[in-house]
C-alpha positions in Angstrom: -7.5 2.1 -29.9 -5.6 -1.5 -27.6 -7.1 -3.3 -25.1 -5.6 -2.6 -22.0 -6.4 -6.0 -20.5 -4.3 -7.4 -23.1 -1.1 -5.3 -22.9 -1.7 -6.4 -18.6 -1.9 -9.4 -19.5 0.9 -9.7 -22.1 3.0 -7.3 -22.0 6.3 -8.9 -23.7 4.1 -10.2 -26.4 2.5 -6.6 -26.8 6.0 -5.2 -27.0 7.5 -7.7 -29.2 4.5 -6.6 -32.2 4.7 -2.9 -31.6 8.2 -2.4 -31.6 8.4 -4.1 -35.4 6.9 -0.5 -35.7 10.5 1.0 -35.3 9.0 2.7 -31.9 10.3 2.2 -28.2 7.6 0.0 -27.8 9.1 -1.2 -24.0 8.7 2.4 -22.8 5.0 2.7 -24.5 3.9 -0.2 -22.8 5.5 0.2 -19.3 4.2 3.8 -19.5 0.8 2.3 -19.9 1.0 0.1 -17.1 2.3 2.4 -14.6 -0.8 4.6 -15.6 -2.7 1.7 -15.3 -1.7 0.9 -11.9 -1.8 3.9 -10.8 -5.7 4.0 -12.1 -6.3 1.0 -10.3 -4.5 1.8 -7.0 -7.0 4.6 -6.6 -9.9 2.7 -7.4 -9.2 0.5 -4.7 -8.6 3.0 -2.5 -11.7 4.8 -3.2 -13.6 1.2 -3.1 -12.0 0.9 0.7 -13.1 4.4 1.8 -16.7 4.5 0.1 -17.0 0.8 2.4 -15.4 2.3 5.5 -18.0 5.6 5.3 -21.1 4.0 4.6 -20.0 1.6 7.7 -19.2 4.8 9.7 -22.5 6.0 8.7 -24.4 3.5 10.4 -22.4 3.3 13.7 -23.2 6.7 14.2 -26.8 6.1 14.2 -26.0 3.2 16.3 -23.7 5.5 18.7 -26.7 8.2 19.0 -29.1 5.4 19.6 -27.0 4.6 22.5 -26.4 8.4 23.4 -22.6 7.8 23.2 -22.1 11.7 21.7 -18.2 11.1 22.2 -18.5 8.2 19.6 -20.8 9.7 17.1 -19.4 12.8 17.4 -15.7 11.0 16.4 -17.4 8.9 13.9 -18.8 12.2 12.0 -15.7 13.6 12.0 -14.4 10.5 10.5 -17.1 10.1 7.7 -16.3 14.4 6.9 -12.6 13.4 6.1 -13.4 10.1 4.2 -15.9 12.4 2.0 -12.9 14.9 1.5 -10.4 12.2 0.3 -13.4 10.5 -1.8 -13.7 13.5 -3.5 -10.0 13.9 -3.7 -9.8 10.4 -5.6 -12.7 10.8 -7.4 -11.0 14.0 -9.4 -7.6 12.2 -9.6 -9.0 9.2 -10.9 -11.1 11.2 -13.8 -7.5 12.6 -14.5 -5.7 9.2 -14.2 -8.8 7.8 -16.9 -7.7 10.8 -18.9 -4.0 10.6 -19.0 -4.3 6.4 -19.5 -6.9 7.0 -22.8 -4.7 10.0 -24.1 -1.4 7.9 -24.0 -3.5 4.8 -25.3 -4.5 7.1 -28.3 -1.4 7.7 -29.8 -0.2 4.2 -29.6 -0.4 2.6 -33.5 -1.8 -0.6 -34.5 -0.4 -3.5 -34.5 1.1 -5.1 -37.3 -0.6 -8.4 -38.8 2.1 -11.3 -38.5 2.3 -11.6 -42.0 3.3 -7.6 -42.8 6.6 -7.6 -43.8 9.2 -5.7 -41.6 10.7 -2.8 -42.9 11.4 1.1 -42.1 10.2 2.7 -44.8 8.4 2.1 -48.3 11.9 0.9 -49.2 10.3 -2.5 -47.3 7.3 -2.4 -49.4 6.9 -5.9 -51.2 5.2 -6.1 -54.6 2.5 -8.4 -55.3 3.4 -10.0 -58.6 0.1 -12.1 -59.3 -1.9 -8.7 -58.5 0.2 -7.0 -61.3 -2.3 -5.6 -63.9 -0.8 -4.3 -67.6 2.3 -2.9 -69.4 3.2 0.4 -69.1 2.3 2.2 -72.8 5.3 3.2 -75.4 4.7 6.7 -75.4 7.4 8.8 -77.2 8.3 12.0 -74.9 5.1 11.6 -72.5 4.1 14.9 -71.0 3.0 15.2 -67.1 -0.7 15.9 -66.5 -0.8 19.4 -65.6 1.2 20.1 -69.0 -1.8 18.4 -71.1 -4.3 19.9 -69.0 -3.4 23.3 -69.3 -2.6 23.1 -73.1 -6.3 22.2 -73.3 -6.7 25.1 -71.8 -9.0 22.8 -69.4 -7.1 23.2 -66.0 -5.5 26.5 -64.4 -3.3 26.2 -61.3 -2.9 29.9 -62.0 -6.2 31.6 -60.9 -6.6 28.3 -58.3 -3.7 30.0 -56.4 -5.3 33.5 -56.6 -8.3 32.3 -55.0 -7.6 29.6 -52.7 -3.6 29.6 -52.7 -1.3 26.6 -53.7 -2.2 22.9 -54.6 -5.8 24.0 -56.0 -7.2 23.8 -59.5 -9.8 25.1 -61.3 -10.6 22.2 -63.8 -13.2 23.2 -67.1 -15.2 21.9 -69.6 -14.4 18.0 -70.8 -12.1 17.7 -67.9 -14.5 19.1 -65.2 -16.9 16.7 -66.8 -14.5 13.9 -67.2 -13.9 13.9 -63.1 -17.4 13.8 -62.6 -17.5 10.6 -65.0 -14.9 8.7 -63.2 -16.7 9.4 -60.1 -20.0 8.0 -61.3 -18.0 4.8 -63.1 -16.5 4.2 -59.7 -19.9 4.5 -57.9 -21.5 2.5 -60.6 -18.9 -0.2 -60.7 -18.6 -0.8 -56.5 -22.4 -0.7 -56.0 -23.6 -3.2 -58.8 -20.9 -4.9 -59.4 -20.0 -5.5 -55.5 -23.1 -4.6 -53.6 -21.6 -1.6 -51.7 -24.2 0.6 -50.6 -23.7 4.1 -52.3 -24.1 6.5 -49.2 -24.1 10.8 -49.2 -22.7 11.5 -46.2 -21.7 15.0 -44.1 -18.0 16.0 -44.9 -18.2 18.2 -41.5 -17.7 16.2 -38.5 -17.0 16.9 -34.6 -14.4 15.6 -32.9 -15.1 12.0 -31.6 -15.6 10.6 -35.3 -12.3 11.9 -36.2 -11.2 10.2 -32.9 -12.8 7.3 -33.9 -11.2 6.4 -37.0 -8.0 7.9 -35.5 -7.4 11.2 -37.4 -7.5 12.6 -33.9 -5.5 13.4 -31.5 -2.1 12.5 -33.2 -3.0 13.9 -36.8 -4.1 17.5 -35.9 -2.3 19.2 -37.9 -2.9 17.6 -41.2 -6.6 18.8 -40.7 -8.7 21.4 -41.6 -10.5 22.5 -38.0 -13.8 24.5 -38.6 -13.8 27.3 -36.0 -17.3 27.8 -34.5 -17.1 30.0 -31.7 -17.0 27.9 -28.1 -17.3 24.5 -27.6 -16.7 21.5 -30.1 -15.1 22.2 -33.6 -15.8 20.7 -37.0 -13.3 19.0 -39.1 -13.3 18.7 -43.0 -13.0 15.0 -43.1 -9.7 14.1 -44.9 -11.3 10.8 -46.6 -15.2 9.4 -46.8 -13.5 6.6 -44.2 -14.4 9.2 -41.3 -18.4 9.5 -41.6 -18.8 5.8 -43.4 -17.1 4.2 -40.4 -18.2 6.5 -38.1 -21.7 5.8 -39.3 -22.2 3.0 -36.9 -20.4 4.6 -33.7 -21.4 3.7 -30.3 -23.7 0.8 -31.7 -24.2 -2.9 -30.8 -24.6 -4.6 -34.0 -26.0 -8.2 -35.1 -23.8 -10.8 -36.4 -26.4 -11.5 -38.9 -25.9 -7.8 -40.6 -22.6 -7.9 -41.0 -20.4 -7.1 -43.3 -22.0 -3.7 -44.1 -20.1 -2.2 -47.1 -20.5 1.3 -48.1 -19.3 3.9 -50.6 -19.2 7.4 -51.4 -17.9 10.0 -53.2 -17.2 13.4 -51.3 -14.5 15.9 -51.3 -11.9 15.4 -49.2 -9.7 17.9 -47.7 -6.1 17.8 -46.4 -3.3 20.5 -44.7 -0.7 18.6 -46.2 1.5 19.6 -43.0 4.0 17.2 -43.8 4.4 17.4 -47.4 6.3 21.1 -48.0 8.2 20.6 -51.2 7.0 17.3 -52.8 4.5 17.0 -56.0 4.1 20.9 -56.1 3.0 21.4 -59.5 0.0 19.3 -60.4 -3.0 17.5 -59.0 -0.9 14.3 -57.3 -1.1 16.1 -53.8 -3.8 18.6 -53.0 -5.8 20.8 -50.2 -8.8 19.6 -51.9 -9.4 16.7 -53.9 -12.4 14.1 -54.5 -12.2 10.4 -53.6 -14.3 7.4 -54.2 -14.4 5.3 -50.7 -15.0 1.9 -50.1 -15.8 0.7 -45.6 -16.5 -2.6 -44.8 -17.5 -3.3 -41.2 -17.1 -7.2 -40.3 -16.6 -9.8 -37.7 -13.2 -10.7 -37.0 -13.7 -13.8 -38.9 -14.7 -12.2 -42.1 -12.3 -9.1 -42.1 -9.1 -10.9 -43.7 -11.3 -12.2 -46.6 -13.2 -8.7 -47.1 -9.5 -7.1 -47.3 -8.9 -9.2 -50.4 -12.3 -8.4 -51.6 -11.8 -4.9 -51.3 -8.3 -4.7 -53.1 -10.2 -6.6 -55.9 -12.8 -3.9 -56.8 -10.4 -1.4 -56.5 -8.2 -3.0 -58.8 -11.5 -3.6 -61.1 -11.7 0.0 -61.8 -8.0 0.1 -62.9 -8.6 -2.8 -65.2 -11.7 -1.6 -66.6 -9.9 1.5 -67.6 -6.9 -0.5 -69.2 -4.1 1.3 -66.6 -1.2 -0.3 -66.0 -0.6 -1.0 -62.4 0.5 -3.0 -59.0 0.0 -4.1 -56.0 2.2 -3.6 -52.7 2.2 -4.8 -49.5 3.1 -2.3 -47.1 6.1 -2.7 -44.6 5.6 -2.0 -40.7 7.4 1.0 -41.4 5.2 2.5 -44.3 2.0 1.4 -42.8 -0.8 4.1 -41.5 -1.5 4.9 -37.6 -4.3 2.7 -37.8 -3.8 -0.1 -40.5 -3.1 -3.8 -39.4 -2.0 -4.5 -42.6 -2.6 -2.6 -45.6 -2.3 -3.2 -49.6 -1.5 -0.1 -51.7 -2.2 0.2 -55.6 0.0 2.1 -57.6 -0.8 3.4 -61.5 1.8 3.8 -63.9 2.3 7.8 -64.7 4.4 8.1 -67.5 5.0 12.0 -67.5 6.7 10.8 -64.3 8.1 7.4 -65.6 7.1 5.6 -62.4 4.2 3.8 -60.7 2.3 6.2 -58.0 0.1 5.3 -55.2 -3.7 5.4 -56.4 -5.1 3.5 -53.6 -4.8 2.1 -49.9 -6.7 -0.6 -48.9 -6.4 -1.4 -45.0 -7.8 -3.9 -42.5 -7.8 -2.1 -39.1 -8.9 -5.5 -37.1 -10.5 -3.8 -34.4 -8.2 -1.0 -33.8 -11.1 1.9 -34.4 -14.1 -0.1 -33.2 -12.5 0.0 -30.0 -12.1 4.0 -30.3 -15.9 4.3 -31.5 -16.9 1.4 -29.1 -18.8 -0.4 -31.8 -19.4 -4.0 -31.0 -21.5 -7.2 -32.3 -23.9 -9.6 -30.6 -24.1 -13.2 -31.6 -27.5 -15.2 -32.6 -27.9 -15.7 -28.8 -27.7 -12.0 -28.3 -24.6 -11.9 -26.4 -22.4 -9.1 -27.1 -19.1 -11.2 -28.7 -16.7 -8.1 -29.1 -15.4 -5.3 -31.0 -16.3 -5.8 -35.3 -13.6 -5.3 -37.6 -13.4 -2.3 -39.6 -11.7 -1.6 -43.4 -11.0 1.2 -45.7 -10.1 1.9 -48.9 -9.6 4.3 -51.7 -12.2 3.4 -54.6 -10.5 5.7 -56.4 -8.8 8.7 -55.6 -10.4 10.5 -58.6 -7.9 13.2 -59.2 -5.0 10.7 -59.2 -7.4 8.6 -62.0 -8.2 11.6 -63.9 -4.2 12.3 -63.9 -3.6 8.7 -64.8 -5.9 8.9 -67.6 -4.3 12.1 -69.0 -0.8 11.1 -68.9 -1.4 7.1 -70.2 -3.6 8.4 -73.0 -2.2 11.3 -74.3 -2.0 11.3 -78.0 1.0 12.9 -80.4 -1.4 16.1 -81.0 -2.1 16.5 -77.3 -5.5 15.2 -77.5 -7.0 12.8 -74.9 -8.2 9.2 -75.8 -11.3 8.6 -73.1 -11.1 5.2 -72.0 -14.2 2.8 -73.5 -15.2 2.5 -70.4 -15.8 6.4 -69.3 -17.5 7.1 -73.1 -20.9 6.6 -72.6 -20.7 8.6 -69.1 -19.1 11.5 -71.9 -22.1 11.6 -74.2 -20.2 9.3 -76.2 -17.3 11.3 -76.5 -14.1 9.7 -77.5 -11.7 12.1 -77.2 -10.8 15.7 -75.6 -9.0 18.1 -77.6 
């Protein structure tokens, strides 16, 4: 959510920054400011009417004391009219406040100054100093679903009978490997990087989805759980939602920041805009598992925390010896709530391409304003909204995919990375 006062006081600066997103920023700003002016006009009218009502009510008493019934009746008629006008304006105020909030709620975050401009993923900029490893030389590499199905431990057909497309059964060692990957990630993030492990709910209310920016703009990408009348539940698309909303509507102490959370959860996405993309395999699923990283910081801490979070996500791939690269997303490819995003892309031999396995985003105060989460300094005074960050640390299913494709052997077996063998009871190969 944007700071309305900042838009009001620096319209041109807001338009300049928002236009980098490729939207009609002038039209958006003028619409918001027109709604804001209409609301402020109603508030002034209300204030004046309430003041006049109070004054007139006092004058009624004085007129009655003077036995001036004509003036008293005239004043009472005026008060009755004011009461009706006030009720109408109060209803108008509520409507205008909702309209203004709804208009602000769908405006994307402003990009940071150092985010590259670009219309789509072709404008993303690789960070050469963060690249790791070289793609392995594999003769005629197979894709992960070919390997998993040949092992008899990855079944899309039966999953389709039960749940439809974009679901999978993992069995035997592959099911165990997925669990091992998640445990390895959690142990690394908690023991090396100081994240607090959390087991959060995966059903959340609408206000939580609003807080992190999934609602109202991305409703079609979510799974809604109908519970009759009242507020529905939503299946989380990522643990970012419950972890970030852990501090929803709170005032935190500056001394306790940064807060760092990690969680392993199932995630659910409708993939409404993904028709025809990655229709085979585990790259784009309706249900998948992920280890999430979330940080809550002061404004001064967030830029350094963003680098730290990206390092933590990369560390998983380094320990698994998986070649990968990091790119800075351009303004046209960045997510709705992000101020700046690094994507980590792992090499997949079967696709002969780098594919995203993590996005680490600094959202600045954008989500905090939506959640009404602030912090106070040592003097007890509230300073303003916190900054929030989130990233995949990593997507477990895609990490499984990367291991299958990078560690495939000529006989169809899969070597298990050394870092995971202790989690697999010492097993070194799946065959």
